[in-house]
N, C-alpha and C positions, 0 to 999 in steps of 0.2 A: 383479601385483594389489599395490595399496597396502596397506601393514601400519598397524595402529593408531598405532605410533609415529612413522608418516609426517606425521601432522598433529598429533603431540602429545597424543593423548588414546586411551586406551582406554575399551572400553565400560563398566568399572566404575569411572570415573574421577569421585571425588564431590568434587574438590577445588575451591578458590576461584581458584587460579592459572590466568592466561593467559599463554600463552605468546607471542611474537613473532609466530612462523608461524601461530597461530590468529587474531592480531590482522591480519595480511595476508592471511589467508582472509576473514575479517569483511569488510573492506574491499573486497576484489574481489567476493566475493558481495553484499556491500551495494549496489554500484553499481547493481543491478536495481532496488532501490527509488527510486536517485538517478534514473535515466531516466526509470522508471514515474512519480512524480511530476513531475520535470522537463516531459515529453511532456505532462501534463496541464496545467500550468499555463503551456507554451508556446502551447499552444491557446487557454487561458483569455485570456492577454494580447493575443494577436492576434485574439480573436474578433470583435470590433467591428470590426477594420481588414479581416479577412477579408470580413466581413459587407458592408462598404461598397465594396471593392475588387472582388468577385466579384457584387455583387447580390444577396445571400442574403437571404432573408425569414426572419421568427421561425422557420416550419417549419422550414427549412433548417438554422437554427442549433441547433434542438434536435437535428434528426438527425444533425449533425455530430457534436455533444457524446456522442449515445448509441452510436454507431459506434465511437469511439475508444478512447483508452488508461483513459479513464475509465469504460468502461462494457462495450457488449457484443462488441465487437473483443477487448479484454483477457478477457472472461468465457470466449469461445472459445478462444484461446490458453491460458488457465488449465486448462480441461477437459482439453486435450489434452496440453498439457505436463507439469500433474501426474500424468496416468496415466503417460504414456512415461517420467517420471523414476523412477518405481517399476518400471516392467519394465525398462527398458533402462538405467537409472542416471543419476544427476545430472549427470556429466559431459558427456554426451552431448547434454543439452539446452543447458546452461549455455555450452557450447563454442562453438554456432554460431547461437545463435538472434540474436547482437547482430549478424550480418550482415544477416541480415532487417530488424531495427530500422534499421541505419544506410540500407537502401534505401530503407525507407518514409518516414523523416526526410526524406532527400535529396527524394522526391518532394514530401513539402509545402513543403519551402524552394523548390522550383522550380516551384510550381504557379502556373499563369497562366490557369487555369479551375476550374470547380468540380470538374469529375470528377478532376483529378489530386490535388484536396484531400482529396476524400472516399478515394480509394483509397488514396492514402498515411497517412492517418488510420486507416483500418482495419486497414491493415499494422503499422502501429506498436503499435496495440493487440494483435494478435493476437502478437505478438513479444514485447512486455512480459510478456502474461498467461503466455505460456509459461516466460519465464525466472524469475518470482517465484517459485513453488512449489518449485522445482529449488533456486533458492540458499537461499532461506529454510531447505528442508530439510537444504541442508549446512550452513549454519551452526549449527542446533539440535542436527545429530548429532556436530560435531565440538568442541561447547562442554563446557567442564566443568559436573558437575551444579549446582554453585553458583555458577556465573558466566552460565547460560544466559541469563537475562534480561538481563544486561549486554552482552553480543555482541548479541543479538537487538534490544537496545534502540539499539545502535550502528547496525543497519541503518536504526533509524527517524530517526537525525540523519541519515544519507544521503539520507534520504526528504523531510529539510526541507530540506536542503543543495541539492538539485536546484532545486526552486521557487525559492529563496533567488536562488542564482546567477541562472537563468534572467530572473527580475523586474527582478533589479538590471541585466541588459543589457538587458533591454526598457525600463527607465527611463532609462537612459544614452543608448540609442538611440532612444528616442521621437522625438525631431524628426526622425528619417529615416522614420517612416512606416511603410510596409509593407516596406520594404528594411531595417530594422530587425529588424522579427519574422522576415523570411528569414536575416537573421545569427544570430538566436537558434537557429533550429534547426539551422543549420550546426554550431553548435557542441557540438549534442546529438550531430550526427552525428560528429564529431570525438570525443567522449567515449566513444562507443560502440565506435569502431574500436581505440582506445587500451585500454580496457577488455578487448576482445576478444583483443587481442593479449596483455595481460599474464595473462589467465585460461587461455591455453595451458599453463603450467606447471602446473597445479591437477590435483591426483590424483583419484581416485574416492573416495567416502565408505567409511571401512573399515566403517561400522556398516551402510551399506548393502550392500556387498559380502557381510558377514556374513548378513545378512537374506535376501539374495537366494538365497545358497548353500542355507542352511535351506530355502527355499521351493521351491528345486528338488526336494528331498528331499520334502516334502510339499507340494504345489503347493495345497492348500486353503487354505493359510494366506493367499495372495495374490488367492484369490477378492473380486471387486467385492463381491458380497453381504455379506462379512463386515462391510461397512461399515454396513449397515442392519439390524443387531441388536445386543441387548443396550448393553454400555458405549460400543461406538464409535457407534451411533445416537444415543445420548443427548449423547454430545459432539459429533457434526454437528450435531444441533438447537440446542444450547447455542451454540455457535460461530458458527452462520449468524444466529442471532439477534440476539447482541451485536454482531457485525460488520456485517451487513447493514444494520440499522435506524441505526447509527452512520455509517456510510459514507454513508446519504443526505444527512445534513447535512454531512459532510466533503468529500463528493463536489462538492455543489453550492457549497461555500464554494471548492474548489479551481478548478472550471472556470468558475463564473458570477461570484465576488466582483467583479473588475474590471467586467465586463460590467453586473452590476446597479449597480453604484456609479456607472458612465458613464451608463447609460440612464436612471437615475431622476435623473439631475442632481445628486447628492451632490458630484462631484469630478469632475476632468478624466481622461483617460485617463492622463497622468503621477501624476497624486495615486492613481487608483485603484489602480495598480500599487504604488506605493510603499507604500501600506497595507497590500496585501496581501504584500508582502515581509516588511513588519515582523512578521506573523504568523507568517511559517515562523523568521523570527530568534529569535523568543521561544520556538517550539517546540522549536528546536534546544536553546536554554539551559535549558529546561525538562527536555526528555529527558536532558540529560547531567546537571543538577544533581540531579533528583528521580528520574526512572525507573530510569536505570543505578546509582544507588546505592541503591535500595529494593527494586527487584523480586525480588532473589535473598532478602531477609532471612527471610520468612516467609509461611504464608497470611493470617495476619492483617494484617499489613503490606499485602498485593495488595489485601484487601479494604477497607481503609481506605482507599488509594489512590484504589481503583476508585470508592467512593463519593463521595469528594471531587471527583473529577473529574468524574463524571457531574452532581452538582450545579452544578459551574462553568460546564458546556457548557449546561445547561439554562438558566442565568440568561443566558449570552451571547443567547440568542434570545428569552428573555423580554422584555429589554428593548427589543427591536426593537417590542414590541407595547405599550409602555408611554411611550417617548418619539419624538420626531421622527426621521426616517431623515436623518441629518446626520452631520457628520466627528466632531464628540465621541461620539456613542453609537456610530458604526461602529467607533472605537477601543475603546471598552469592549467590543464584542463580539468583537473581535480578542483583547483581553488575558484575557476569562475563556475564549475557546476554547483559545487557544495554551497554556496551562496545563493546562486540564482535559483535553485531547485527549492532552497526554503522559502523564495520569496513568491514562486511562479511554478508549484508543482504540487504533489499529492496533497500537503496541507491544505492548501487553497480549495480542492477539488474535493476533500473530505468536508470544508464548511458548507461549500455549495450544494452538495449533493445531501445534505441533512435539510438546508434551507428551503431547498425548492421543490421539494415534494409533500405531500400530505402524510400525516403520519400513517395514515393508514396503507399506504403504498409507497412509503420511505425505504423499507427495507429491498421490497420489488424492483425499485427503482435503481436502487444504488448497486443491487446484485446483477442488473441487466448492464448497467454501463461499466462496471469494475469488472464484470466476466467479460463484457465484449472486448474490452482493451486487453484483457488475458489472451483472449483467443487470436486477435491480430499479432499479440506478442509472441505466441506460440507459433503461428505461422511464419514469422517473421525470422523467430531462433531457428528453423530449419537450415535457413539460408547463410547466419551469420558466421560460422566456422568456414565454411566453402569461401566466404566473400573475403576473409580475414587472411587465408592464404594468399592471397594476391598482395596484401599490404592494407594498411588503416584507411588509405583514402576512399576505396567506394563505400565503406561502411560510416565513416564520418560523413561523406556528401550526403548519403541517403538521411541520417540522422538530422542533419541541420535541416534539411528541408520540411522534416516532420515538425521540429521545434518552433520554425518560422511559423507554420500553420496554427500550431497551438498558441503562441506569444500572440498571435494577430487576432485570433478567434476570440481568446480570451480577453484580450484588452477591449477592444471595438463593440462588444459584444456582452460585457459582463453585466448581470442584473443588480440592482439596489436593493440589498436585503439586510445591510450592516445594522446592526443593534435593534432589529426588530423581533418581538417574540415570535415563534414558529406559528401561532395563531393569527396572528397580523399577516404574516406573510401568505399563510394559505388564504386567509380571507381575502386578501388583495389580488392573488393569482386566480381566485374560483371563478368559473364562468359566470356572467352577469345572469 
């Protein structure tokens, strides 16, 4: 059994210092976010090409988006992986799921018919979904209390880096057409295998080991029904509301942005990919400069970050309803979205999904909220290509409504957990 010292953090650690070992673990665990977003955007960059190469209709394009890493496949993996991570441990999940991911990605890269493409996409979705709750729980559990937001924010930099690398590769390889997209997916196979090899030296989360030992003495703590009452139920409702509504917009941009730009004749394949890459580069910068430096300061700071970020994201889609859908307006959308999402998006959800739930149910809770968000996105993805054929306005109007809901619920009902140890938060939220 790994000791707390093995990862440089004790359950009572409330310092701001991050050790080299904690950074190493954050990088390796954060690769789950790299391959998650990288897979989504690789599929996005190649969607129009796959459609042409394999003769897919609009319905098939929506179905492909719905079953993969952006939606239902990922949701299924998150439901299963999150629960198993709490029962069996974080290590058993993140140690092996990347091999499954690599197999699915290789199948996509070598697809010469639609069944291969659909099966590979579904496998990738399930593998990514299983990895994310376990990996993020690991980061949250070894992070110092006053640097938890910084390390979880770093995983969001990895989330932006995956798409950025994918899109730059797609941009450079655009003259090769379908072959270029196949090479992009082969790059993800290589990243997954290298990450899997490096993860073999990681230990189990000490916090999970301690909580699991306690649960074996009092099994009622681990019961799934505990998530659906009291403070845990409130946390589930809050996190799934802010994340699921936000993710409808983020997921649409992630997988359909190049597709919509190209099919609505606002720009070529290369232009659509290049503009989307710009957005992820800005997202990385904003996460590093703003989120990682501010997220651990105070509860009031988190609320201000969320409020400003929500307003910026709402503005990003409001301009689509006011101005013509052209390159300058698309760049405006990208600028507002990138900075706004860094402040009031997935990074903040990651922090609260670790802080609001007891250790023995943390993976299960995040699997439920993450998976629910991806299911809703999967349903929504069936309709986006059809809606987009009539113009950008119907899609933009609906996404704006979703972002208003996420922004308002996040701001007005945000719990105060900043700077507290996971044990302190769990004690404060436990039933009397």
